[in-house]
C-alpha positions as CSV (number, residue, x, y, z in Angstrom):
1,M,-14.0,-4.2,22.1
2,K,-13.7,-8.5,22.8
3,Y,-11.3,-8.5,19.4
4,I,-9.0,-5.3,21.2
5,K,-6.3,-6.3,23.2
6,E,-5.4,-3.7,25.6
7,E,-2.3,-3.6,24.8
8,T,-3.3,-2.9,20.8
9,I,-4.9,0.5,22.1
10,K,-1.7,2.7,22.3
11,P,0.2,1.5,19.0
12,I,-3.2,1.8,17.0
13,L,-3.8,5.3,18.2
14,I,0.6,5.8,17.2
15,G,0.5,4.4,13.9
16,G,-3.0,5.9,12.3
17,A,-2.0,9.3,13.9
18,I,1.9,9.1,12.4
19,G,0.1,7.7,9.3
20,G,-2.6,10.1,8.9
21,V,-0.7,13.6,9.5
22,L,1.7,12.7,7.1
23,S,-1.3,12.2,4.6
24,A,-3.5,15.3,5.1
25,I,0.5,17.3,4.0
26,P,-1.1,19.1,0.6
27,I,2.1,18.1,-0.9
28,I,1.6,14.1,-0.3
29,G,-2.5,14.1,-1.1
30,Y,-1.2,16.0,-4.7
31,L,0.6,13.0,-5.0
32,N,-1.4,10.3,-3.9
33,C,0.4,8.7,-1.0
34,C,-1.9,8.2,1.7
35,C,-2.8,4.3,0.4
36,L,1.0,4.1,0.8
37,L,0.9,6.1,4.2
38,Y,-2.4,4.4,5.2
39,V,0.2,1.2,4.4
40,L,3.0,2.4,6.9
41,S,0.7,3.4,9.7
42,G,0.2,-0.3,10.0
43,A,3.6,-1.4,9.7
44,I,4.2,1.2,12.9
45,T,1.1,-0.3,14.4
46,A,2.5,-3.7,14.2
47,H,6.3,-2.6,14.8
48,L,4.6,-1.3,18.2
49,M,2.7,-3.8,19.0
50,T,5.3,-6.2,18.7
51,E,7.7,-4.6,21.6
52,K,4.9,-4.9,24.5
53,Y,4.2,-8.4,23.4
54,I,3.8,-11.7,20.9
55,P,0.8,-10.3,18.7
56,T,-1.3,-13.2,17.1
57,D,-2.5,-13.2,13.2
58,R,-5.8,-11.7,14.5
59,D,-3.7,-9.4,16.6
60,Y,-1.7,-8.3,13.8
61,M,-4.6,-8.0,11.4
62,I,-7.3,-6.5,13.7
63,S,-4.5,-3.8,14.5
64,G,-3.5,-2.5,11.3
65,A,-7.2,-2.3,9.7
66,L,-8.0,0.1,13.0
67,S,-4.8,1.9,12.6
68,G,-5.5,2.7,8.9
69,V,-9.1,3.6,9.3
70,I,-8.0,6.0,12.5
71,A,-5.4,7.2,9.4
72,A,-7.9,7.9,6.9
73,L,-10.2,9.8,9.9
74,V,-7.0,12.3,10.9
75,D,-6.4,12.7,7.0
76,L,-10.1,13.8,6.4
77,I,-10.0,15.8,9.2
78,L,-7.0,17.6,8.8
79,S,-7.4,18.0,5.0
80,L,-10.3,19.8,5.6
81,L,-9.0,22.0,8.4
82,I,-6.2,22.7,5.5
83,S,-8.7,23.9,3.0
84,I,-11.0,25.3,5.0
85,I,-7.7,27.9,5.7
86,I,-6.1,27.9,2.4
87,Y,-9.9,27.8,0.3
88,G,-11.7,29.6,2.5
89,T,-9.7,32.7,2.7
90,T,-9.3,33.0,-0.7
91,M,-12.6,32.7,-1.5
92,F,-14.2,35.3,1.3
93,M,-11.5,37.6,-0.4
94,G,-13.4,36.6,-4.0
95,A,-16.6,36.2,-3.1
96,Y,-17.8,39.8,-4.7
97,Y,-17.0,37.3,-7.3
98,F,-18.9,34.4,-6.9
99,S,-21.6,33.7,-9.6
100,D,-24.4,30.6,-9.9
101,L,-22.1,28.6,-11.3
102,N,-19.2,29.1,-8.9
103,M,-21.9,28.0,-6.2
104,L,-22.7,24.9,-8.4
105,M,-19.3,24.1,-8.4
106,G,-18.9,24.3,-4.2
107,S,-21.8,22.2,-4.0
108,F,-20.6,19.6,-6.0
109,A,-17.6,19.8,-4.9
110,L,-18.7,18.8,-0.9
111,I,-21.2,16.3,-1.8
112,I,-18.4,14.4,-3.6
113,A,-16.2,15.6,-0.4
114,I,-19.3,13.9,2.2
115,L,-19.3,10.7,-0.3
116,S,-15.4,9.8,-0.5
117,I,-15.7,9.2,3.4
118,P,-16.2,5.6,3.5
119,I,-14.2,5.3,0.6
120,N,-10.9,7.0,2.3
121,I,-12.5,4.5,5.7
122,L,-12.7,1.3,3.6
123,L,-9.4,2.4,2.0
124,G,-7.7,3.0,5.2
125,A,-9.1,-0.2,6.8
126,T,-7.6,-2.2,3.6
127,F,-3.9,-0.7,3.3
128,G,-3.1,-0.3,7.4
129,L,-4.2,-4.2,7.2
130,I,-2.3,-4.8,4.2
131,G,1.1,-2.6,6.1
132,A,0.9,-5.1,9.0
133,I,1.1,-8.2,7.4
134,I,3.9,-6.8,5.2
135,Y,5.8,-6.5,8.9
136,K,4.5,-9.1,10.1
137,E,6.1,-11.5,7.2
138,L,9.1,-9.6,7.3
139,K,9.7,-9.5,10.8
140,N,8.9,-13.2,10.9
141,K,11.8,-14.3,7.9
């Protein structure tokens, strides 16, 4: 926690939440725009930080990466809830028609979803960092 300044916590949470909520919207998810929204979360965080104080390069990088991680986690949680709501009800209504193949495919999808968590977090951190750096560079011009 010594690398995170107190002034950056609120911008990190706000930027991450905005990017994560937007990324979880099903239409945007189908278009695979989540990485662009992770960039947006880093840029929002960088913008909010510059309103309170003058951040260093390290502040931009750490805050952008953390904002992207939060965006990825919010995206994962909301996407899971949306999937449960959309697909869970249809699966419940069609439970009579489950076959062994459907159960196997569902298990496979669950394993893939669990394995994708660290990948999404890494992508969130990377693209959030990129967004903060892009914002910093554009602001300095």
